[in-house]
N, C-alpha and C positions, 0 to 999 in steps of 0.2 A: 504494500500500500504506500503510495507516494504522498508525502505531506509537504505543504508549502515551506520551502527553505530547509527542510529536514526529512530524512527518510529513516524509518525505524531500522531498516537493515544497516544503514550507515552508522547509526548510533550503536547497534549491537556489535558491529565490527570494531568500532572505536573503544567500546567498553566491554570486552569479553568476560570480565569478572562479574558482570551483572546480568541477571535475567530481566529483560526489558519487554514490556507489553503495554497495550492500550486497552482500557476497560471499555465495556459496551457504552458507558456514559460519556466516553471521550477523554477521560483523564489518563495521564501517563504515569506508569509505575516502573520501578526497578528494585530488585532485591539482590543482595550479594549472593553469588553462587558459592556453595560449599564453604562458607565462612561464618564463624561465630565470633562476634566482637567481644573483646574483653571490656571490663568496666573502665579501664584506663583509656581505651580507644573511644568509648562512648563519651567519656568526660572530655576527650580532646576534640569532639565534634563529629566523629565518624557516625554514620547512620546505617543500620541494617537494610532499611527500605526507604526509598525516597519517592515522592510523587508530586505532580503538578498538574494544573488544569490546562496549561498550554505548553506546546513543544519547546518554545524558546526558554521558558523558565525551567522546564525539565532538563534540557541540555545544560543549562548553567548549573543546576544542582549536581548533575553527574560530573561535570568538569571540576566543580569545587571539591567533591569527594575524592576525585582522582588526585587533585593537587594536595589534599591533606595527606594522602598516602605517600606522596613523594617527599614530604618533609622528613628531615633527619630525626 
C-alpha cells in the first residue's frame, strides 16, 4: 500500500527491528521484535511500542527511537 510521502514497506526496510503495521482505523503502530526492554532502557526513553495517527509523526517516532539506540 503506497502512502503519501511514505511507504510502509520502506519504513519496514529502514527499521527491521520493528514490526510495523497500520490499524483498520488508520493509525500506525510499531512494536520491537524479539526485544524486552529493561527498566533502565525505559527510564532512558526507549519504548516497546510506538504509535501515531499520521505517517509523518510515526516516522519521526521511529527515527527518535533509533537515535536513542545509537547513543553510547
